[in-house]
N, C-alpha and C positions, 0 to 999 in steps of 0.2 A: 504494500499499499504506499503510494507516494503522494505526499500532500505538499504541493509546491507553495500553497498559501498558508502554511502553518503560522499562526500568529506569534509564535515564540520559538526561541532556540533552546536546545537542550544540550547540556554538557553531563556526560556520565563520568562521575569522579571515581572510576574503578578500573582495574586492569583485569578483572574477572571476565573470562570468556562467557560463563554462564549468565552473568548479569547482562552482558552485551547482547546475548541471544534473546533473553527474555524481553529487554527493552525494544529490540527490533521486532519481535513477535507482536508487541503491543502497537506496532505500526508507526513508531516514532523514528525520525532520523535524528542523529545526534553526533556530537564530537566526543572524543575521549580525552581525559586527563587523569593522571594518577597522582595520588598524594604521597609526599615523602614524610611519613611519620614513623616514629618508633612505637609500634603497637605494644611492644612488651613494656614500654615506659608508662603505659596507661593501665592502672589497676583499679577495679571496683569490686566490692563484695558481691553484689547481685548481677547475674548475667544480663538482665534487662538494662541495668545502669551502665554496664561495661560496653554493650553494643552501641548504646546512645552516645556514650563518651567518645568511642572510637570513630563513629560516623561524624560526629561534631568536629573532632580533630582532623579528619580527612577533609571536610568541608572548609574548615578554616585554612588549612594548608593550601588548598586550591585557590581559594579566594585571594590569599596573599600572593600566590604565584601570578594570578591574573592581573593583580594591581601592579606588580613589578613589570609585567610585560606591557602594561598600560594599553591593553587592546580593548578597552571600553570604547570601541569605535562608536561614532555618533549614530548607532543603529537604533532605530525606533522600537525594534522588537525587544521585549524582555527576554533575558536569558535565565533559564531555570537550571540550577545545578543540583544533581542527584548524587548523594553519597549514601553508602550503605555498609553494614557490617553484619556478620553472622558468626555465632559461636555454637558449638554443640555442648549440651549439658547431659552429663552421664552420671547417675547416682549422686546428683547434687553438685558435681564438680564441672567447672567450665573447661572445655577442651578447645584449644586453638589448633593451628596446623601442627601435625606430628613433627618432632624434632628430627626423626630418622626412621628407617625401616622398622626397626625394633619396636619403637613406640607406635607406629602405624599398625603393626601386627597386633599389639596388645589392645589397641583401640577397637579394632574390628572384631577380634575374638570376644571382647567384652559385649558387643552388640548381639553376638550370635545367641539366638534364643531369648534375647532380652529386649530392652527398650531404651531409647534415647530421645532427646528433644533438641530442637534447634530454636534458638532465639535470634531473630534478625531485626535489624533496625533499618529505617529509611529516613533520611533527612533531606528535605527539599528546601533550597534557598533561591529566592528571586533576586538575582544580582542587581536588578534595576531599582527595586524598592527596598531591598534589605530584608524582606519578610522571610522568616525561616520557621519551619515546623517539622517536627519529627515524631515518629511513633515506632513502637516495636510490635512484633508478631511472634507467637510461639506455636510450634508444631510438634506433636508427639508421633514418634515412629516406633512401631513394634516389628520385631524380626523373628523369622523362623531360624532354626539352626543353620549356621553358614559353614559349609564344609571347609576343612583346612586347605584343600587344593585350590578352592576358590579364592581364599584369603591370600595365598601365595601368588596366584596369578595377578591379583589386584596389586600387590606390592611390587611384583616384577614389572608390571606395566607402568607404575609410578604415579598416575594421576592423583591417587589418594594421598600422596605426600604433600600436595599443594592446597589442600582444602581443610577447613575447620574439622577437627575430630576425625580426619581420614574418612569422611562420610560422603559418599556420592550415591544417593538412592536411585538416581536415574541411570546409573551405569548398567549396561546389559548384563554384566556378571552378577550384580547385586539384586537387580529387580526381582528375580524369581524368589528371593529370600525375604522380601519386604512383605510382612504379613498385613500391616495396616498403617495408613498415614491419617492422623487426625489433624487436618489442616490442608494446606496446599503445597504441592510439590515445588511450585515456583518460589515459595517462601524458603523451603529447605535449600533450594539452589542459590539463594542469596538476594532475590528481589521479588517480594510479594506483589503481584500485578495490581490487585484491587487496592491495596494500601497506597502503592505508588501513584496510581491514577488519581485517587482521592486527594493525596497531598499536592499533586501538580495542579489540580483544579483550585484547591484552596490558595495556592501561592500566586495564581494569576489575578 
């Protein structure tokens, strides 16, 4: 879907391929910028607070980058910046990207026959008006037993090393072992469509 007359521009503040795909599926055209922040430097007790703080930090980092580039060209269209963050919560503990293969293996073995949740945030900033609003979304995921050889294949392939909690429920190898998702898959993948759409509308 191409809309030449879109009344606003979008910047997706993320290097995540999944987020890129979801936003494109929503029918938007957008440019990409990634934030330079030390994610490990931001700590919060609650996962909901953590993902909001991380998305906020990403948004701030990109806003200051844009100011330095001074590309606030005299464009009449407002620009909407979307920043997001997702963590996995397992037995009350927040999981970010696995540090190595060993940790990824432990993570996935833990999900086998068990349950995990994702908590994701979306923060939308209207760069023209300064309006900013964010919300978070939680999804519960229940798993069947995941065979060891499947876990090894996932580790070998490597994609699980680059995502929060080593969790990719849309992965063809994992899909057969996902028992139930209470919430939306796009939220697990990093960008809840309905929430993003709602925040974009509010920001305009």
